[in-house]
PyMOL Python script that loads the backbone (N, CA, C, O; Angstrom):
from pymol import cmd

cmd.read_pdbstr("""\
ATOM      1  N   MET A   1    -193.522 -28.937 167.373  1.00  0.00           N
ATOM      2  CA  MET A   1    -192.265 -29.521 166.984  1.00  0.00           C
ATOM      3  C   MET A   1    -192.519 -30.394 165.751  1.00  0.00           C
ATOM      4  O   MET A   1    -193.436 -31.215 165.757  1.00  0.00           O
ATOM      5  N   PRO A   2    -191.722 -30.226 164.706  1.00  0.00           N
ATOM      6  CA  PRO A   2    -191.942 -31.017 163.492  1.00  0.00           C
ATOM      7  C   PRO A   2    -191.602 -32.480 163.726  1.00  0.00           C
ATOM      8  O   PRO A   2    -190.679 -32.811 164.470  1.00  0.00           O
ATOM      9  N   ASP A   3    -192.358 -33.339 163.081  1.00  0.00           N
ATOM     10  CA  ASP A   3    -192.140 -34.778 163.184  1.00  0.00           C
ATOM     11  C   ASP A   3    -191.157 -35.213 162.090  1.00  0.00           C
ATOM     12  O   ASP A   3    -191.450 -35.095 160.900  1.00  0.00           O
ATOM     13  N   ILE A   4    -189.998 -35.712 162.503  1.00  0.00           N
ATOM     14  CA  ILE A   4    -188.987 -36.158 161.544  1.00  0.00           C
ATOM     15  C   ILE A   4    -189.157 -37.654 161.347  1.00  0.00           C
ATOM     16  O   ILE A   4    -189.052 -38.445 162.285  1.00  0.00           O
ATOM     17  N   SER A   5    -189.414 -38.004 160.147  1.00  0.00           N
ATOM     18  CA  SER A   5    -189.621 -39.402 159.813  1.00  0.00           C
ATOM     19  C   SER A   5    -188.297 -40.150 159.901  1.00  0.00           C
ATOM     20  O   SER A   5    -187.233 -39.577 159.665  1.00  0.00           O
ATOM     21  N   ALA A   6    -188.371 -41.434 160.242  1.00  0.00           N
ATOM     22  CA  ALA A   6    -187.173 -42.269 160.324  1.00  0.00           C
ATOM     23  C   ALA A   6    -186.501 -42.414 158.971  1.00  0.00           C
ATOM     24  O   ALA A   6    -185.300 -42.676 158.914  1.00  0.00           O
ATOM     25  N   SER A   7    -187.231 -42.253 157.890  1.00  0.00           N
ATOM     26  CA  SER A   7    -186.638 -42.382 156.563  1.00  0.00           C
ATOM     27  C   SER A   7    -185.797 -41.166 156.188  1.00  0.00           C
ATOM     28  O   SER A   7    -185.012 -41.242 155.243  1.00  0.00           O
ATOM     29  N   LEU A   8    -185.937 -40.057 156.892  1.00  0.00           N
ATOM     30  CA  LEU A   8    -185.156 -38.856 156.606  1.00  0.00           C
ATOM     31  C   LEU A   8    -183.823 -38.815 157.350  1.00  0.00           C
ATOM     32  O   LEU A   8    -182.940 -38.036 156.992  1.00  0.00           O
ATOM     33  N   ILE A   9    -183.672 -39.628 158.357  1.00  0.00           N
ATOM     34  CA  ILE A   9    -182.452 -39.606 159.174  1.00  0.00           C
ATOM     35  C   ILE A   9    -181.199 -39.887 158.346  1.00  0.00           C
ATOM     36  O   ILE A   9    -180.210 -39.174 158.524  1.00  0.00           O
ATOM     37  N   PRO A  10    -181.176 -40.883 157.450  1.00  0.00           N
ATOM     38  CA  PRO A  10    -179.958 -41.076 156.639  1.00  0.00           C
ATOM     39  C   PRO A  10    -179.599 -39.840 155.809  1.00  0.00           C
ATOM     40  O   PRO A  10    -178.416 -39.544 155.640  1.00  0.00           O
ATOM     41  N   PHE A  11    -180.577 -39.126 155.296  1.00  0.00           N
ATOM     42  CA  PHE A  11    -180.304 -37.924 154.514  1.00  0.00           C
ATOM     43  C   PHE A  11    -179.732 -36.796 155.372  1.00  0.00           C
ATOM     44  O   PHE A  11    -179.006 -35.936 154.872  1.00  0.00           O
ATOM     45  N   LEU A  12    -180.057 -36.803 156.645  1.00  0.00           N
ATOM     46  CA  LEU A  12    -179.509 -35.807 157.556  1.00  0.00           C
ATOM     47  C   LEU A  12    -178.097 -36.165 158.008  1.00  0.00           C
ATOM     48  O   LEU A  12    -177.300 -35.275 158.307  1.00  0.00           O
ATOM     49  N   LEU A  13    -177.780 -37.456 158.061  1.00  0.00           N
ATOM     50  CA  LEU A  13    -176.459 -37.893 158.512  1.00  0.00           C
ATOM     51  C   LEU A  13    -175.412 -37.845 157.409  1.00  0.00           C
ATOM     52  O   LEU A  13    -174.222 -37.739 157.706  1.00  0.00           O
ATOM     53  N   VAL A  14    -175.815 -37.920 156.158  1.00  0.00           N
ATOM     54  CA  VAL A  14    -174.855 -37.903 155.043  1.00  0.00           C
ATOM     55  C   VAL A  14    -174.005 -36.644 155.044  1.00  0.00           C
ATOM     56  O   VAL A  14    -172.789 -36.751 154.892  1.00  0.00           O
ATOM     57  N   PRO A  15    -174.583 -35.443 155.210  1.00  0.00           N
ATOM     58  CA  PRO A  15    -173.722 -34.255 155.241  1.00  0.00           C
ATOM     59  C   PRO A  15    -172.721 -34.253 156.404  1.00  0.00           C
ATOM     60  O   PRO A  15    -171.675 -33.611 156.315  1.00  0.00           O
ATOM     61  N   LEU A  16    -173.029 -34.953 157.474  1.00  0.00           N
ATOM     62  CA  LEU A  16    -172.086 -35.059 158.591  1.00  0.00           C
ATOM     63  C   LEU A  16    -170.992 -36.074 158.314  1.00  0.00           C
ATOM     64  O   LEU A  16    -169.874 -35.931 158.809  1.00  0.00           O
ATOM     65  N   ALA A  17    -171.298 -37.091 157.534  1.00  0.00           N
ATOM     66  CA  ALA A  17    -170.323 -38.140 157.252  1.00  0.00           C
ATOM     67  C   ALA A  17    -169.327 -37.738 156.168  1.00  0.00           C
ATOM     68  O   ALA A  17    -168.198 -38.228 156.162  1.00  0.00           O
ATOM     69  N   ILE A  18    -169.718 -36.867 155.265  1.00  0.00           N
ATOM     70  CA  ILE A  18    -168.835 -36.484 154.158  1.00  0.00           C
ATOM     71  C   ILE A  18    -167.520 -35.878 154.649  1.00  0.00           C
ATOM     72  O   ILE A  18    -166.476 -36.295 154.147  1.00  0.00           O
ATOM     73  N   PRO A  19    -167.484 -34.931 155.587  1.00  0.00           N
ATOM     74  CA  PRO A  19    -166.191 -34.405 156.060  1.00  0.00           C
ATOM     75  C   PRO A  19    -165.311 -35.482 156.708  1.00  0.00           C
ATOM     76  O   PRO A  19    -164.088 -35.446 156.571  1.00  0.00           O
ATOM     77  N   ALA A  20    -165.920 -36.424 157.401  1.00  0.00           N
ATOM     78  CA  ALA A  20    -165.134 -37.490 158.025  1.00  0.00           C
ATOM     79  C   ALA A  20    -164.481 -38.373 156.965  1.00  0.00           C
ATOM     80  O   ALA A  20    -163.320 -38.756 157.109  1.00  0.00           O
ATOM     81  N   VAL A  21    -165.202 -38.693 155.920  1.00  0.00           N
ATOM     82  CA  VAL A  21    -164.653 -39.513 154.835  1.00  0.00           C
ATOM     83  C   VAL A  21    -163.550 -38.755 154.106  1.00  0.00           C
ATOM     84  O   VAL A  21    -162.510 -39.332 153.787  1.00  0.00           O
ATOM     85  N   LEU A  22    -163.762 -37.485 153.842  1.00  0.00           N
ATOM     86  CA  LEU A  22    -162.736 -36.675 153.176  1.00  0.00           C
ATOM     87  C   LEU A  22    -161.475 -36.555 154.030  1.00  0.00           C
ATOM     88  O   LEU A  22    -160.363 -36.641 153.508  1.00  0.00           O
ATOM     89  N   ALA A  23    -161.640 -36.357 155.329  1.00  0.00           N
ATOM     90  CA  ALA A  23    -160.482 -36.275 156.225  1.00  0.00           C
ATOM     91  C   ALA A  23    -159.701 -37.575 156.211  1.00  0.00           C
ATOM     92  O   ALA A  23    -158.471 -37.559 156.240  1.00  0.00           O
ATOM     93  N   TYR A  24    -160.395 -38.695 156.168  1.00  0.00           N
ATOM     94  CA  TYR A  24    -159.708 -39.981 156.124  1.00  0.00           C
ATOM     95  C   TYR A  24    -158.866 -40.108 154.855  1.00  0.00           C
ATOM     96  O   TYR A  24    -157.699 -40.495 154.921  1.00  0.00           O
ATOM     97  N   PHE A  25    -159.444 -39.788 153.715  1.00  0.00           N
ATOM     98  CA  PHE A  25    -158.731 -39.971 152.454  1.00  0.00           C
ATOM     99  C   PHE A  25    -157.645 -38.929 152.207  1.00  0.00           C
ATOM    100  O   PHE A  25    -156.665 -39.223 151.524  1.00  0.00           O
ATOM    101  N   PHE A  26    -157.794 -37.729 152.742  1.00  0.00           N
ATOM    102  CA  PHE A  26    -156.801 -36.690 152.482  1.00  0.00           C
ATOM    103  C   PHE A  26    -155.804 -36.470 153.609  1.00  0.00           C
ATOM    104  O   PHE A  26    -154.800 -35.787 153.407  1.00  0.00           O
ATOM    105  N   GLN A  27    -156.052 -37.033 154.801  1.00  0.00           N
ATOM    106  CA  GLN A  27    -155.125 -36.838 155.908  1.00  0.00           C
ATOM    107  C   GLN A  27    -154.627 -38.159 156.485  1.00  0.00           C
ATOM    108  O   GLN A  27    -153.419 -38.377 156.567  1.00  0.00           O
ATOM    109  N   VAL A  28    -155.517 -39.021 156.878  1.00  0.00           N
ATOM    110  CA  VAL A  28    -155.131 -40.238 157.594  1.00  0.00           C
ATOM    111  C   VAL A  28    -154.378 -41.203 156.681  1.00  0.00           C
ATOM    112  O   VAL A  28    -153.290 -41.656 157.036  1.00  0.00           O
ATOM    113  N   ARG A  29    -154.928 -41.522 155.531  1.00  0.00           N
ATOM    114  CA  ARG A  29    -154.281 -42.481 154.632  1.00  0.00           C
ATOM    115  C   ARG A  29    -152.896 -42.038 154.177  1.00  0.00           C
ATOM    116  O   ARG A  29    -151.965 -42.840 154.245  1.00  0.00           O
ATOM    117  N   PRO A  30    -152.711 -40.793 153.712  1.00  0.00           N
ATOM    118  CA  PRO A  30    -151.358 -40.387 153.313  1.00  0.00           C
ATOM    119  C   PRO A  30    -150.361 -40.412 154.476  1.00  0.00           C
ATOM    120  O   PRO A  30    -149.199 -40.769 154.286  1.00  0.00           O
ATOM    121  N   ASN A  31    -150.810 -40.034 155.676  1.00  0.00           N
ATOM    122  CA  ASN A  31    -149.905 -40.061 156.825  1.00  0.00           C
ATOM    123  C   ASN A  31    -149.499 -41.483 157.174  1.00  0.00           C
ATOM    124  O   ASN A  31    -148.340 -41.728 157.506  1.00  0.00           O
ATOM    125  N   ARG A  32    -150.429 -42.419 157.104  1.00  0.00           N
ATOM    126  CA  ARG A  32    -150.091 -43.821 157.368  1.00  0.00           C
ATOM    127  C   ARG A  32    -149.120 -44.350 156.328  1.00  0.00           C
ATOM    128  O   ARG A  32    -148.172 -45.059 156.662  1.00  0.00           O
ATOM    129  N   ARG A  33    -149.354 -44.006 155.071  1.00  0.00           N
ATOM    130  CA  ARG A  33    -148.476 -44.461 153.989  1.00  0.00           C
ATOM    131  C   ARG A  33    -147.064 -43.898 154.177  1.00  0.00           C
ATOM    132  O   ARG A  33    -146.080 -44.614 153.991  1.00  0.00           O
ATOM    133  N   ARG A  34    -146.966 -42.620 154.544  1.00  0.00           N
ATOM    134  CA  ARG A  34    -145.670 -41.984 154.763  1.00  0.00           C
ATOM    135  C   ARG A  34    -144.961 -42.610 155.961  1.00  0.00           C
ATOM    136  O   ARG A  34    -143.760 -42.874 155.899  1.00  0.00           O
ATOM    137  N   ALA A  35    -145.689 -42.848 157.046  1.00  0.00           N
ATOM    138  CA  ALA A  35    -145.094 -43.453 158.242  1.00  0.00           C
ATOM    139  C   ALA A  35    -144.603 -44.866 157.949  1.00  0.00           C
ATOM    140  O   ALA A  35    -143.549 -45.272 158.437  1.00  0.00           O
ATOM    141  N   HIS A  36    -145.360 -45.610 157.154  1.00  0.00           N
ATOM    142  CA  HIS A  36    -144.934 -46.962 156.789  1.00  0.00           C
ATOM    143  C   HIS A  36    -143.664 -46.914 155.943  1.00  0.00           C
ATOM    144  O   HIS A  36    -142.754 -47.717 156.151  1.00  0.00           O
ATOM    145  N   ALA A  37    -143.593 -45.989 154.997  1.00  0.00           N
ATOM    146  CA  ALA A  37    -142.409 -45.871 154.145  1.00  0.00           C
ATOM    147  C   ALA A  37    -141.173 -45.515 154.965  1.00  0.00           C
ATOM    148  O   ALA A  37    -140.087 -46.031 154.701  1.00  0.00           O
ATOM    149  N   ILE A  38    -141.329 -44.638 155.955  1.00  0.00           N
ATOM    150  CA  ILE A  38    -140.199 -44.264 156.813  1.00  0.00           C
ATOM    151  C   ILE A  38    -139.778 -45.451 157.678  1.00  0.00           C
ATOM    152  O   ILE A  38    -138.584 -45.680 157.867  1.00  0.00           O
ATOM    153  N   ALA A  39    -140.739 -46.205 158.202  1.00  0.00           N
ATOM    154  CA  ALA A  39    -140.409 -47.382 159.019  1.00  0.00           C
ATOM    155  C   ALA A  39    -139.648 -48.418 158.200  1.00  0.00           C
ATOM    156  O   ALA A  39    -138.706 -49.031 158.705  1.00  0.00           O
ATOM    157  N   VAL A  40    -140.038 -48.622 156.953  1.00  0.00           N
ATOM    158  CA  VAL A  40    -139.322 -49.566 156.078  1.00  0.00           C
ATOM    159  C   VAL A  40    -137.905 -49.061 155.830  1.00  0.00           C
ATOM    160  O   VAL A  40    -136.955 -49.844 155.856  1.00  0.00           O
ATOM    161  N   LEU A  41    -137.755 -47.757 155.590  1.00  0.00           N
ATOM    162  CA  LEU A  41    -136.435 -47.172 155.387  1.00  0.00           C
ATOM    163  C   LEU A  41    -135.555 -47.368 156.617  1.00  0.00           C
ATOM    164  O   LEU A  41    -134.396 -47.766 156.496  1.00  0.00           O
ATOM    165  N   GLN A  42    -136.102 -47.090 157.805  1.00  0.00           N
ATOM    166  CA  GLN A  42    -135.325 -47.202 159.034  1.00  0.00           C
ATOM    167  C   GLN A  42    -134.902 -48.637 159.316  1.00  0.00           C
ATOM    168  O   GLN A  42    -133.812 -48.869 159.840  1.00  0.00           O
ATOM    169  N   SER A  43    -135.738 -49.587 158.980  1.00  0.00           N
ATOM    170  CA  SER A  43    -135.373 -50.986 159.236  1.00  0.00           C
ATOM    171  C   SER A  43    -134.407 -51.518 158.183  1.00  0.00           C
ATOM    172  O   SER A  43    -133.758 -52.539 158.411  1.00  0.00           O
ATOM    173  N   GLY A  44    -134.299 -50.853 157.045  1.00  0.00           N
ATOM    174  CA  GLY A  44    -133.430 -51.329 155.977  1.00  0.00           C
ATOM    175  C   GLY A  44    -132.134 -50.553 155.824  1.00  0.00           C
ATOM    176  O   GLY A  44    -131.502 -50.609 154.769  1.00  0.00           O
ATOM    177  N   LEU A  45    -131.729 -49.830 156.861  1.00  0.00           N
ATOM    178  CA  LEU A  45    -130.487 -49.064 156.789  1.00  0.00           C
ATOM    179  C   LEU A  45    -129.279 -49.989 156.739  1.00  0.00           C
ATOM    180  O   LEU A  45    -129.287 -51.077 157.315  1.00  0.00           O
ATOM    181  N   HIS A  46    -128.243 -49.540 156.043  1.00  0.00           N
ATOM    182  CA  HIS A  46    -126.994 -50.287 155.941  1.00  0.00           C
ATOM    183  C   HIS A  46    -125.834 -49.341 156.229  1.00  0.00           C
ATOM    184  O   HIS A  46    -125.939 -48.131 156.026  1.00  0.00           O
ATOM    185  N   VAL A  47    -124.734 -49.903 156.702  1.00  0.00           N
ATOM    186  CA  VAL A  47    -123.530 -49.111 156.930  1.00  0.00           C
ATOM    187  C   VAL A  47    -123.097 -48.517 155.589  1.00  0.00           C
ATOM    188  O   VAL A  47    -123.047 -49.209 154.572  1.00  0.00           O
ATOM    189  N   GLY A  48    -122.789 -47.231 155.613  1.00  0.00           N
ATOM    190  CA  GLY A  48    -122.364 -46.534 154.404  1.00  0.00           C
ATOM    191  C   GLY A  48    -123.466 -45.726 153.735  1.00  0.00           C
ATOM    192  O   GLY A  48    -123.182 -44.922 152.847  1.00  0.00           O
ATOM    193  N   ASP A  49    -124.717 -45.922 154.142  1.00  0.00           N
ATOM    194  CA  ASP A  49    -125.821 -45.146 153.575  1.00  0.00           C
ATOM    195  C   ASP A  49    -125.698 -43.677 153.967  1.00  0.00           C
ATOM    196  O   ASP A  49    -125.369 -43.361 155.110  1.00  0.00           O
ATOM    197  N   ARG A  50    -125.959 -42.789 153.027  1.00  0.00           N
ATOM    198  CA  ARG A  50    -126.032 -41.360 153.315  1.00  0.00           C
ATOM    199  C   ARG A  50    -127.481 -41.048 153.677  1.00  0.00           C
ATOM    200  O   ARG A  50    -128.392 -41.360 152.910  1.00  0.00           O
ATOM    201  N   ILE A  51    -127.702 -40.432 154.844  1.00  0.00           N
ATOM    202  CA  ILE A  51    -129.061 -40.217 155.343  1.00  0.00           C
ATOM    203  C   ILE A  51    -129.261 -38.767 155.785  1.00  0.00           C
ATOM    204  O   ILE A  51    -128.312 -37.988 155.884  1.00  0.00           O
ATOM    205  N   VAL A  52    -130.521 -38.432 156.047  1.00  0.00           N
ATOM    206  CA  VAL A  52    -130.904 -37.142 156.627  1.00  0.00           C
ATOM    207  C   VAL A  52    -131.776 -37.451 157.836  1.00  0.00           C
ATOM    208  O   VAL A  52    -132.704 -38.257 157.754  1.00  0.00           O
ATOM    209  N   THR A  53    -131.469 -36.800 158.964  1.00  0.00           N
ATOM    210  CA  THR A  53    -132.268 -37.003 160.171  1.00  0.00           C
ATOM    211  C   THR A  53    -133.436 -36.024 160.188  1.00  0.00           C
ATOM    212  O   THR A  53    -133.535 -35.126 159.351  1.00  0.00           O
ATOM    213  N   HIS A  54    -134.317 -36.223 161.165  1.00  0.00           N
ATOM    214  CA  HIS A  54    -135.493 -35.359 161.315  1.00  0.00           C
ATOM    215  C   HIS A  54    -135.089 -33.898 161.528  1.00  0.00           C
ATOM    216  O   HIS A  54    -135.808 -32.990 161.112  1.00  0.00           O
ATOM    217  N   SER A  55    -133.961 -33.673 162.162  1.00  0.00           N
ATOM    218  CA  SER A  55    -133.506 -32.302 162.429  1.00  0.00           C
ATOM    219  C   SER A  55    -132.727 -31.715 161.261  1.00  0.00           C
ATOM    220  O   SER A  55    -132.310 -30.559 161.322  1.00  0.00           O
ATOM    221  N   GLY A  56    -132.524 -32.490 160.199  1.00  0.00           N
ATOM    222  CA  GLY A  56    -131.839 -31.971 159.016  1.00  0.00           C
ATOM    223  C   GLY A  56    -130.362 -32.291 158.948  1.00  0.00           C
ATOM    224  O   GLY A  56    -129.668 -31.778 158.069  1.00  0.00           O
ATOM    225  N   LEU A  57    -129.862 -33.116 159.840  1.00  0.00           N
ATOM    226  CA  LEU A  57    -128.451 -33.489 159.832  1.00  0.00           C
ATOM    227  C   LEU A  57    -128.182 -34.471 158.693  1.00  0.00           C
ATOM    228  O   LEU A  57    -128.854 -35.496 158.580  1.00  0.00           O
ATOM    229  N   HIS A  58    -127.206 -34.156 157.858  1.00  0.00           N
ATOM    230  CA  HIS A  58    -126.776 -35.047 156.777  1.00  0.00           C
ATOM    231  C   HIS A  58    -125.550 -35.798 157.259  1.00  0.00           C
ATOM    232  O   HIS A  58    -124.590 -35.186 157.727  1.00  0.00           O
ATOM    233  N   ALA A  59    -125.573 -37.123 157.151  1.00  0.00           N
ATOM    234  CA  ALA A  59    -124.469 -37.923 157.667  1.00  0.00           C
ATOM    235  C   ALA A  59    -124.415 -39.270 156.955  1.00  0.00           C
ATOM    236  O   ALA A  59    -125.286 -39.607 156.153  1.00  0.00           O
ATOM    237  N   THR A  60    -123.370 -40.029 157.272  1.00  0.00           N
ATOM    238  CA  THR A  60    -123.192 -41.378 156.743  1.00  0.00           C
ATOM    239  C   THR A  60    -123.341 -42.361 157.888  1.00  0.00           C
ATOM    240  O   THR A  60    -122.816 -42.136 158.979  1.00  0.00           O
ATOM    241  N   VAL A  61    -124.060 -43.458 157.644  1.00  0.00           N
ATOM    242  CA  VAL A  61    -124.246 -44.482 158.675  1.00  0.00           C
ATOM    243  C   VAL A  61    -122.903 -45.175 158.907  1.00  0.00           C
ATOM    244  O   VAL A  61    -122.303 -45.723 157.982  1.00  0.00           O
ATOM    245  N   HIS A  62    -122.445 -45.140 160.163  1.00  0.00           N
ATOM    246  CA  HIS A  62    -121.164 -45.739 160.535  1.00  0.00           C
ATOM    247  C   HIS A  62    -121.363 -47.112 161.178  1.00  0.00           C
ATOM    248  O   HIS A  62    -120.602 -48.041 160.907  1.00  0.00           O
ATOM    249  N   ALA A  63    -122.388 -47.243 162.034  1.00  0.00           N
ATOM    250  CA  ALA A  63    -122.679 -48.508 162.710  1.00  0.00           C
ATOM    251  C   ALA A  63    -124.158 -48.530 163.065  1.00  0.00           C
ATOM    252  O   ALA A  63    -124.798 -47.486 163.191  1.00  0.00           O
ATOM    253  N   LEU A  64    -124.688 -49.739 163.223  1.00  0.00           N
ATOM    254  CA  LEU A  64    -126.113 -49.912 163.518  1.00  0.00           C
ATOM    255  C   LEU A  64    -126.307 -50.878 164.675  1.00  0.00           C
ATOM    256  O   LEU A  64    -125.581 -51.864 164.809  1.00  0.00           O
ATOM    257  N   THR A  65    -127.305 -50.579 165.517  1.00  0.00           N
ATOM    258  CA  THR A  65    -127.811 -51.547 166.486  1.00  0.00           C
ATOM    259  C   THR A  65    -129.317 -51.625 166.256  1.00  0.00           C
ATOM    260  O   THR A  65    -129.847 -51.011 165.331  1.00  0.00           O
ATOM    261  N   THR A  66    -129.992 -52.381 167.101  1.00  0.00           N
ATOM    262  CA  THR A  66    -131.442 -52.522 166.942  1.00  0.00           C
ATOM    263  C   THR A  66    -132.162 -51.187 167.075  1.00  0.00           C
ATOM    264  O   THR A  66    -133.083 -50.903 166.310  1.00  0.00           O
ATOM    265  N   ASP A  67    -131.751 -50.358 168.043  1.00  0.00           N
ATOM    266  CA  ASP A  67    -132.449 -49.111 168.327  1.00  0.00           C
ATOM    267  C   ASP A  67    -131.690 -47.847 167.942  1.00  0.00           C
ATOM    268  O   ASP A  67    -132.289 -46.777 167.833  1.00  0.00           O
ATOM    269  N   THR A  68    -130.389 -47.953 167.737  1.00  0.00           N
ATOM    270  CA  THR A  68    -129.592 -46.751 167.482  1.00  0.00           C
ATOM    271  C   THR A  68    -128.827 -46.863 166.177  1.00  0.00           C
ATOM    272  O   THR A  68    -128.659 -47.944 165.612  1.00  0.00           O
ATOM    273  N   VAL A  69    -128.373 -45.717 165.723  1.00  0.00           N
ATOM    274  CA  VAL A  69    -127.535 -45.637 164.534  1.00  0.00           C
ATOM    275  C   VAL A  69    -126.407 -44.654 164.843  1.00  0.00           C
ATOM    276  O   VAL A  69    -126.650 -43.550 165.329  1.00  0.00           O
ATOM    277  N   ASP A  70    -125.175 -45.066 164.555  1.00  0.00           N
ATOM    278  CA  ASP A  70    -124.026 -44.184 164.730  1.00  0.00           C
ATOM    279  C   ASP A  70    -123.772 -43.504 163.400  1.00  0.00           C
ATOM    280  O   ASP A  70    -123.588 -44.162 162.376  1.00  0.00           O
ATOM    281  N   LEU A  71    -123.766 -42.171 163.425  1.00  0.00           N
ATOM    282  CA  LEU A  71    -123.640 -41.392 162.203  1.00  0.00           C
ATOM    283  C   LEU A  71    -122.299 -40.664 162.176  1.00  0.00           C
ATOM    284  O   LEU A  71    -121.880 -40.071 163.170  1.00  0.00           O
ATOM    285  N   GLU A  72    -121.650 -40.718 161.046  1.00  0.00           N
ATOM    286  CA  GLU A  72    -120.401 -40.001 160.848  1.00  0.00           C
ATOM    287  C   GLU A  72    -120.736 -38.712 160.090  1.00  0.00           C
ATOM    288  O   GLU A  72    -121.049 -38.732 158.899  1.00  0.00           O
ATOM    289  N   VAL A  73    -120.661 -37.592 160.819  1.00  0.00           N
ATOM    290  CA  VAL A  73    -121.014 -36.301 160.249  1.00  0.00           C
ATOM    291  C   VAL A  73    -119.879 -35.787 159.382  1.00  0.00           C
ATOM    292  O   VAL A  73    -120.107 -35.243 158.301  1.00  0.00           O
ATOM    293  N   ARG A  74    -118.668 -35.960 159.856  1.00  0.00           N
ATOM    294  CA  ARG A  74    -117.455 -35.651 159.086  1.00  0.00           C
ATOM    295  C   ARG A  74    -116.426 -36.697 159.500  1.00  0.00           C
ATOM    296  O   ARG A  74    -116.613 -37.349 160.528  1.00  0.00           O
ATOM    297  N   PRO A  75    -115.383 -36.875 158.765  1.00  0.00           N
ATOM    298  CA  PRO A  75    -114.416 -37.934 159.109  1.00  0.00           C
ATOM    299  C   PRO A  75    -113.955 -37.836 160.564  1.00  0.00           C
ATOM    300  O   PRO A  75    -113.430 -36.810 160.997  1.00  0.00           O
ATOM    301  N   GLY A  76    -114.159 -38.912 161.298  1.00  0.00           N
ATOM    302  CA  GLY A  76    -113.743 -38.988 162.694  1.00  0.00           C
ATOM    303  C   GLY A  76    -114.759 -38.456 163.689  1.00  0.00           C
ATOM    304  O   GLY A  76    -114.529 -38.574 164.892  1.00  0.00           O
ATOM    305  N   SER A  77    -115.843 -37.890 163.264  1.00  0.00           N
ATOM    306  CA  SER A  77    -116.859 -37.338 164.163  1.00  0.00           C
ATOM    307  C   SER A  77    -118.107 -38.225 164.123  1.00  0.00           C
ATOM    308  O   SER A  77    -118.942 -38.104 163.227  1.00  0.00           O
ATOM    309  N   ILE A  78    -118.216 -39.127 165.120  1.00  0.00           N
ATOM    310  CA  ILE A  78    -119.306 -40.107 165.189  1.00  0.00           C
ATOM    311  C   ILE A  78    -120.306 -39.662 166.253  1.00  0.00           C
ATOM    312  O   ILE A  78    -119.929 -39.338 167.380  1.00  0.00           O
ATOM    313  N   HIS A  79    -121.595 -39.649 165.877  1.00  0.00           N
ATOM    314  CA  HIS A  79    -122.670 -39.290 166.802  1.00  0.00           C
ATOM    315  C   HIS A  79    -123.692 -40.417 166.826  1.00  0.00           C
ATOM    316  O   HIS A  79    -124.031 -40.978 165.784  1.00  0.00           O
ATOM    317  N   ARG A  80    -124.179 -40.746 168.015  1.00  0.00           N
ATOM    318  CA  ARG A  80    -125.188 -41.799 168.157  1.00  0.00           C
ATOM    319  C   ARG A  80    -126.582 -41.170 168.222  1.00  0.00           C
ATOM    320  O   ARG A  80    -126.834 -40.258 169.009  1.00  0.00           O
ATOM    321  N   TYR A  81    -127.478 -41.681 167.377  1.00  0.00           N
ATOM    322  CA  TYR A  81    -128.854 -41.204 167.318  1.00  0.00           C
ATOM    323  C   TYR A  81    -129.801 -42.389 167.418  1.00  0.00           C
ATOM    324  O   TYR A  81    -129.435 -43.525 167.117  1.00  0.00           O
ATOM    325  N   ASP A  82    -131.010 -42.106 167.841  1.00  0.00           N
ATOM    326  CA  ASP A  82    -132.065 -43.109 167.795  1.00  0.00           C
ATOM    327  C   ASP A  82    -132.400 -43.368 166.334  1.00  0.00           C
ATOM    328  O   ASP A  82    -132.414 -42.439 165.527  1.00  0.00           O
ATOM    329  N   ARG A  83    -132.665 -44.599 165.994  1.00  0.00           N
ATOM    330  CA  ARG A  83    -132.926 -44.968 164.607  1.00  0.00           C
ATOM    331  C   ARG A  83    -134.151 -44.252 164.035  1.00  0.00           C
ATOM    332  O   ARG A  83    -134.232 -44.021 162.829  1.00  0.00           O
ATOM    333  N   THR A  84    -135.098 -43.903 164.898  1.00  0.00           N
ATOM    334  CA  THR A  84    -136.318 -43.262 164.428  1.00  0.00           C
ATOM    335  C   THR A  84    -136.111 -41.830 163.947  1.00  0.00           C
ATOM    336  O   THR A  84    -137.022 -41.251 163.356  1.00  0.00           O
ATOM    337  N   THR A  85    -134.937 -41.243 164.184  1.00  0.00           N
ATOM    338  CA  THR A  85    -134.686 -39.891 163.705  1.00  0.00           C
ATOM    339  C   THR A  85    -134.356 -39.850 162.223  1.00  0.00           C
ATOM    340  O   THR A  85    -134.398 -38.780 161.615  1.00  0.00           O
ATOM    341  N   VAL A  86    -134.030 -40.986 161.631  1.00  0.00           N
ATOM    342  CA  VAL A  86    -133.715 -41.026 160.203  1.00  0.00           C
ATOM    343  C   VAL A  86    -135.024 -40.952 159.412  1.00  0.00           C
ATOM    344  O   VAL A  86    -135.924 -41.769 159.603  1.00  0.00           O
ATOM    345  N   ILE A  87    -135.114 -39.953 158.514  1.00  0.00           N
ATOM    346  CA  ILE A  87    -136.364 -39.804 157.760  1.00  0.00           C
ATOM    347  C   ILE A  87    -136.212 -40.039 156.265  1.00  0.00           C
ATOM    348  O   ILE A  87    -137.199 -40.309 155.580  1.00  0.00           O
ATOM    349  N   ARG A  88    -134.974 -39.939 155.743  1.00  0.00           N
ATOM    350  CA  ARG A  88    -134.812 -40.215 154.318  1.00  0.00           C
ATOM    351  C   ARG A  88    -133.363 -40.442 153.987  1.00  0.00           C
ATOM    352  O   ARG A  88    -132.469 -40.104 154.764  1.00  0.00           O
ATOM    353  N   LEU A  89    -133.136 -41.025 152.813  1.00  0.00           N
ATOM    354  CA  LEU A  89    -131.781 -41.172 152.311  1.00  0.00           C
ATOM    355  C   LEU A  89    -131.386 -39.886 151.618  1.00  0.00           C
ATOM    356  O   LEU A  89    -132.214 -39.227 150.991  1.00  0.00           O
ATOM    357  N   SER A  90    -130.121 -39.535 151.733  1.00  0.00           N
ATOM    358  CA  SER A  90    -129.625 -38.329 151.094  1.00  0.00           C
ATOM    359  C   SER A  90    -129.287 -38.631 149.648  1.00  0.00           C
ATOM    360  O   SER A  90    -128.827 -39.724 149.319  1.00  0.00           O
ATOM    361  N   SER A  91    -129.517 -37.657 148.796  1.00  0.00           N
ATOM    362  CA  SER A  91    -129.215 -37.884 147.376  1.00  0.00           C
ATOM    363  C   SER A  91    -127.787 -37.539 147.043  1.00  0.00           C
ATOM    364  O   SER A  91    -127.372 -37.674 145.891  1.00  0.00           O
TER     365      SER A  91
END
""", "prot")
cmd.dss("prot")
cmd.show_as("cartoon", "prot")
cmd.util.cbc("prot")
cmd.orient("prot")
């Protein structure tokens, strides 16, 4: 059995660490940034904002509570959704 010197161990671990570092920078960080941006958007909603929900529903914010948002899909048609379903403002 070959004798592996303790000084070679860091050189053997570097190739294992590179994929983990790349995954962090290309997957974890962007997802955290996106989730933070959506959370800021959801907490800053105002009555009258045009929004898009996670399922693709385009509507206008009619009323707000701490956890829910009432959306007016068309005049007179109000639907209550959880605030977390809002993912972006409509253009």
